C-alpha positions as CSV (number, residue, x, y, z in Angstrom):
1,X,13.3,17.4,48.7
2,X,10.4,19.7,48.3
3,X,6.8,18.5,47.6
4,X,6.9,19.0,43.8
5,X,10.3,17.3,43.4
6,X,9.1,14.4,45.5
7,X,5.9,14.0,43.4
8,X,8.0,14.0,40.2
9,X,10.4,11.5,41.7
10,X,7.5,9.3,42.9
11,X,5.9,9.3,39.4
12,X,9.1,7.9,37.9
13,X,9.4,4.9,40.2
14,X,8.9,1.3,39.2
15,X,5.7,-0.3,40.5
16,X,7.3,-2.3,43.3
17,X,9.4,0.7,44.4
18,X,6.2,2.8,44.5
19,X,4.5,0.1,46.7
20,X,7.6,0.1,49.0
21,X,7.4,3.9,49.3
22,X,3.7,3.8,50.0
23,X,4.3,1.2,52.7
24,X,7.0,3.3,54.4
25,X,4.7,6.4,54.3
26,X,1.7,4.7,55.7
27,X,3.0,2.0,58.0
28,X,6.4,3.1,59.0
29,X,9.2,0.5,59.4
30,X,9.7,-2.3,56.9
31,X,11.8,-5.4,57.3
32,X,12.8,-8.0,54.8
33,X,10.5,-10.6,56.3
34,X,7.5,-8.2,56.2
35,X,8.4,-7.2,52.7
36,X,8.6,-10.8,51.5
37,X,5.3,-11.8,53.2
38,X,3.6,-8.7,51.8
39,X,4.9,-8.5,48.3
40,X,6.4,-12.0,47.7
41,X,9.8,-10.5,46.9
42,X,13.2,-10.6,48.5
43,X,14.4,-7.5,46.8
44,X,13.8,-4.9,49.6
45,X,17.4,-3.7,49.6
46,X,17.1,-3.0,45.8
47,X,13.8,-1.0,46.4
48,X,15.5,1.0,49.1
49,X,18.4,1.7,46.8
50,X,16.0,2.9,44.1
51,X,14.3,5.2,46.6
52,X,17.6,6.7,47.7
53,X,18.7,7.1,44.1
54,X,15.4,9.0,43.5
55,X,16.2,11.4,46.4
56,X,14.1,9.9,49.2
57,X,15.8,9.7,52.6
58,X,15.5,6.1,53.9
59,X,17.1,5.3,57.3
60,X,18.5,1.8,58.0
61,X,18.4,0.5,61.6
62,X,20.0,-2.9,62.4
63,X,17.9,-5.0,64.7
64,X,18.6,-8.3,66.5
65,X,16.1,-11.1,67.0
66,X,15.8,-13.5,69.9
67,X,18.3,-15.9,68.2
68,X,20.9,-13.1,67.8
69,X,20.3,-12.8,64.0
70,X,20.6,-9.3,62.7
71,X,18.4,-7.8,60.0
72,X,17.7,-4.3,58.7
73,X,14.6,-2.2,59.4
74,X,14.0,0.7,57.0
75,X,12.0,3.9,57.7
76,X,11.4,7.0,55.7
77,X,12.9,10.1,57.2
78,X,10.6,13.1,57.4
79,X,11.2,15.9,54.9
80,X,12.4,19.2,56.4
């Protein structure tokens, strides 16, 4: 995705999806717990889906906590 295409895609995103994209761009990895505590929403997977639908490359990495619970961690892949 080139810079102008990314800008147009970003302009058409819903407000929470824009916040999600901004978080990924500025802070890196985002997990459901961080998303919930930051935005008061449990809809991170939906936001990631919307970003992917708009053409952004979001990588999912599964993590495991101390109690062996697994959870996704999302990062934005760099554009080529």
